[in-house]
C-alpha positions in Angstrom: 103.1 106.6 137.9 101.0 108.6 135.4 97.8 107.1 134.0 96.0 108.3 130.9 92.9 110.3 131.8 91.0 109.5 128.6 91.1 106.5 126.2 93.0 107.0 122.9 90.7 106.8 119.9 90.9 104.1 117.2 91.8 106.8 114.7 94.8 107.8 116.8 95.9 104.2 117.2 95.5 103.5 113.5 97.5 106.6 112.6 100.4 105.4 114.8 100.3 102.0 113.2 100.1 103.3 109.6 103.9 102.8 109.1 104.1 99.3 110.5 103.2 97.4 107.4 105.7 95.1 105.7 107.0 95.8 102.2 107.2 93.1 99.6 110.7 91.8 98.8 112.5 93.4 95.8 113.0 91.0 92.9 115.0 91.3 89.7 115.1 89.1 86.7 118.0 86.6 86.3 120.0 87.4 83.2 120.5 83.7 82.4 117.0 82.2 82.9 114.8 85.3 83.3 113.3 84.0 86.6 112.6 86.5 89.4 115.3 86.4 92.1 116.5 88.7 94.9 119.2 91.1 93.9 122.8 90.1 94.7 121.9 86.5 95.3 122.6 83.3 93.4 119.6 82.3 91.2 118.1 79.1 92.6 116.6 78.1 89.3 119.8 78.0 87.2 122.6 78.4 89.8 124.3 81.4 88.1 125.5 84.6 89.7 127.2 87.4 87.7 127.6 85.1 84.6 129.3 82.3 86.5 127.8 79.0 87.6 128.1 79.0 91.4 125.9 76.0 92.3 125.1 73.0 90.2 121.3 72.5 89.8 120.3 69.0 88.8 118.0 68.7 85.7 114.7 67.0 86.5 
């Protein structure tokens, strides 16, 4: 089996890892309550999706 003759530098390692970072989730505003929510999901603050109430959220 082949073995590396020289050690890879930190710069080379870091260049390879430059694309491994996580991206933050995309958020859009709910048209009913204006709270941020993921797109194509039911709003967990008001329970609406596409203008219809999908889940009933109890008022505190």
